[in-house]
N, C-alpha and C positions, 0 to 999 in steps of 0.2 A: 704735048697737047695736040689733039687732032685738028682743031681749027680755031679761029678767033672768036667763035661763038660758044665754045664749050669749055667749061671748067672741069677739073678732074680731081678726084681724091682717091686715096687707097691706104691700106694698112692701118685703118682706124679700128681699134678693137677695145672692148671692155671685158674684163675678166668675167667668166661665167658666174662666179660667186656674187657679182654685183649686177646681174641682169635684173631688169625690172626697175632699176633706179633712174632710168632715162639718161645714163651716161652716153651711150651710143647715139641716142637721139640728139643730145647736146652737141656731140662732135660733128654729126652730119649737118645739123642746123648751122653750126659755125662755118663749116665748109661752104654750104649753100649761100649763106649770107655774104661771105667773102666773094663768091662767084657773082652774085647779083651786084655787089659794089663795083665789080670789074666789068659790068654790063654783059655778062655771059647769059645766054638764053637757055642753056641746058647744062646738065652735069653728066659726067661719065665716070663709071667705076668698072673695075675688072675683078672677076672672081675665078680663082683657080680651084677646080674640084676634081676629085679622083674619078677616073673614067669607069672603073669596073666595080666600085663599091661606094657606099654612102658614108660620108664623114658627118657625124652629128652637128658639128659647128657649122659646116658648109650648108647643110640642109636648113638649119635655123636661119642662117644669113640669107639664103634664097627667099625664104618666106618673109623675112623681115624687110628686105630690100623691096620686094613686091608690095608689101603693105604700106611702105612709106613713099610709094609712087615710082619706083624704078622698074624699068621693063627690060628684060633680056633682049638684046638686039642680034647678036651673032655669037655662035659657039663654034670653036675650032679646036682641033687637037693641039695641045701645047707645043708639040714638036714642029708644027707648021709656023707658029707664031715666033717661037724662040728656039730654033734648032741648036744653037750653041749652049743653051742652058739645060738641055735634056738630061744630061748626066747628073745634074744637081737634084733631081727629083727621086723620091723613094718609090714612086708608083706612077703609072701612066695617068695623065691628067687632061682635062678639057679646060679651055680658057674661054670664059664668057664675058662679053662686053655688055654693060647695062647702061641705059640712059634715062634721064628724067628731065622733062621740060620744067624750067624754073618760071614761076609766076611772080611778077612784080606787083607790089602793093600799089593800088590806085586810089 
């Protein structure tokens, strides 16, 4: 975790066949509720995307994350972030960190 004010989630996914049923939203809501209960003021997520071509699921996720309030903060080549994992990838990728400020209910 980057700091004591930031919660983090990753690898939450709903099968494409079930899109539109708000399963993904429920997963993110649960993660954000947990973060608020821990007094975190923001959430962080990471998205790995192909560098030289578009992956339909990653394109969908970028739009969806933006729609639910996440903002891309920093994009770097994957090899700079995790040089020891480079051989695990099938293609060159970028690594983007996204943040969302959490609002507490008043």
